[in-house]
N, C-alpha and C positions, 0 to 999 in steps of 0.2 A: 369881906367880899368886895372886890373892886370891879368896876365896869370900865373897860378900856375901849377907846373909840378911834385912836390915832396911832400911827406907827411910832410916833415920838413917845406916846404913853406906853406902848408895848416895849420899846427899847429900854425905857427907864425902869419898867417892872422887871425885865430880865436882868438888868444890872443890879437890882436890889435882891433878887431871889434866884437861888440855884434850882434849876429844874432837872434834877438828876434822873427822874423817871421819864421825862418827856412831857408832851402835852396831849390833851384829849381833843379830838376833832369830831364835829358832826358832819352829816352828809352834805349840807349846803356848802361847806368849806371845800370838801373833796371835789364836788361837782364843779365849783367855781374854778378850782385849780386845773380842771381837765378840759374845759371847752372855752375857746376864745370868744364865742358869742355870748357867754354869760356876762351880765353887767358887772359882776364882782371879780372877773378874771384878773384884771391888772392888779387890783388891791390884794387879792388872795395870793398871787404870785409874789408880791412884795413881802407879804407876811411869811410865805414859805422861804424866801431868800434869807430873811432875818433868822428864822428858826434853823436853817441849814448852816448859816454862818456861826451860830452859837452851839451847833451840834445837839440840837434838841429834836429827838425823834417824835414822829406823829403816831398816835394810837387812836383806834376807834374800836367799837364793839362789833360782835358778830352780826347783830341786827343792822348796824350801820353799813356793814359790808354787803349785806343782802340788798338794802336800799340802794346802795351805790351801783351795784351791777344791774339792778332793775332800771335805774336811770340811764345807764349806758345802753341797755337793750332798747329802751323806748326811743332814745336818741337815734340809734341805728335804724330802727324801723321808720322813724320820721324821715331820715335821709333817703331811705329806700322808697318811701311813698312819693317823695318829691321827684326822684329819678324816674320812677315808673310813670308818673303823670306826664313828664316831659316827652315820653314816647307815644302817648295817646293823642288822638285827634279829636276835634270837637264832634266828629261824626261817629265816635265810638258807640258800639252797640250796647256796651255795658255802662249805662248812664249812672247807675248807683255808684259804681266804682269810680267812674270819672269825676262825678260831683264830690265824692268824699275826698279823693286825692287832691282835687282843686282846692277844697276847703283847707286841707292840711297845708298845701303849698302857700295859700293866701295868709293863713295864720302865721306861718314861719316868716313870710315876708314882712308882715306887720310887726312881729316881735323884733326882727332884725332892725327895722326902721326905728324902733324905740330902744335899741341897744339892749335887747333882752333875748335870752335863750329860750327856744321853744322845743318842746318834746310832747308827743301825743299823750293824752291821758289814758288811764286804764280802760275807761269806757269807750273812748274813740278807737283804741286798739281792738277791742272786741267788735266794734262796728265794722272796722276794716276787714277783720277776719271773716265776719258773716257775709259782707258784700262780695268779697273775692270768692268765697266758697259757693255762694249762690250763683255767681256769674260763670265760674269756670271749674268748680269742683274742689273738694278738700285738698287733693294732691297739690294743686297749684298754690295753695296757701303755704304748704310746706316748702314748695320750691321758692316762693317769695322770701320766706324766712331764711332758707338756706343760702339764698343769694345775698341778702342784705344784712344778715346776722351770722348764723351758722358758725363756722370756725373763726370768723372775724370777731365775734363776741368774746370768745375766750382769749384771743390774742390781744385785743384792745384792752380788756379788763386786766390781763396780766401785765401788759406793758405799762399801763397807767399806775397800777399798784407798785410796780418796781421803780418807776420814775419818781413817784411820791415817797418811796421808802416807807410804805405803810406797815404798821404793826397792829396786831389784833389781840384783844383781850377776851379770854374765855374764862368764865367763872361759874361754878356749879351753885345751885340754889343754897343759900345759907352758909356757904363756905367763906373763909377769909383767905385772901391771896395777897402777895407782896404789894400789889398796887392799892390795896384797900385798908382802911383803918377800922372797918367794922363789916359784918356780913352783909351781903347784898341779897335781898329777897324779892320775890315776885310780888308779894302783897304790898311791899313798900312802893314798888313801881306803879301798881294799880291805884294806890292811894294818891300818888302824885297826879295821875290822870284825872281822878275824880275831883281832887282839890283844885287843880290848876286849869282843868279843861283843855288839856293838850293831848295830841295823838300818842299812841303807845311808843313809837320809836323815839320821839322827843322826850317822853317821860322816862324812858329807859336811860337815855344819855344823862338827863338831869339827875336821876337817882344815882347813877354810877358816879357822876362828878361829886355829888354831895357826900358820898360815902368813901370817896377815893383819897389817895395821897397826891393826886395830880394837882398842880397849882394853877394850871391854865387850861381853859376851854376856848377853842376858836370856833365861831359860828357866824352864819349870816342870818340867823333867825332871832329877831328882836323879842320874840315871846319869852326867851330865857331870862330877860331882864325882870319882867314881872314875876316870873316863876320864882326866881331867887330873891327878889325883893320882898315877897310875901311871907313865906314860911320855911323854905328849905334851909336847913342849918348847914353852914359851911365854915371853913377856917378863915381867919382874917387875912392870911397870906395867899388866898386863892383869888383868881381873877377870871373874868370872861372878856375876851376880845370880840367885839362886834365888827364884822367887815363893813 
């Protein structure tokens, strides 16, 4: 297992190894490719350009796809909250909504100042829904989502996936597929979670990579270094590129 940290190291690795199957990507890489306000946007696109030049397709798993569309949704709702705040006055009768939207706007501003991408958390999303429902009724929450996500969510998600040329791995419990050298099981993923102390989506990607024939994983998550340095068995010709 090799850990790559520069574009030069990536290029050298690709010159030494043929990646007929493509490479595996986690959600942090996909998100960084998609939004210019992400701190890794420029670097992620440089990596994407190198992969495209060498005709290496990008794969992720179904859970990664779910995570990815959830991030797109929360990003759209964040944009919507900021746009809605701009229409309200300081004399708004719905102070809870006003204060919550202002906080979202302020956090987005602070993150941009630090060259970081901001999207509301799951908890803040629920807070926003509750505040809008209490202020103007449940129907208006649906109107809010319809205006700022709605058909836009499907369109943006589809366009991004097509632009990135994403491919998806689906494998049934315990079965062997062309991308894997041994069966992938749920219990092994759970074991990775408990041994390494990482979330299920990350453990799933780690388990997939360890059991796969993929030679390259691209990620923005440094936790994978400790994960694979500890106990996960991989091939000598496999590498992880950290953005």
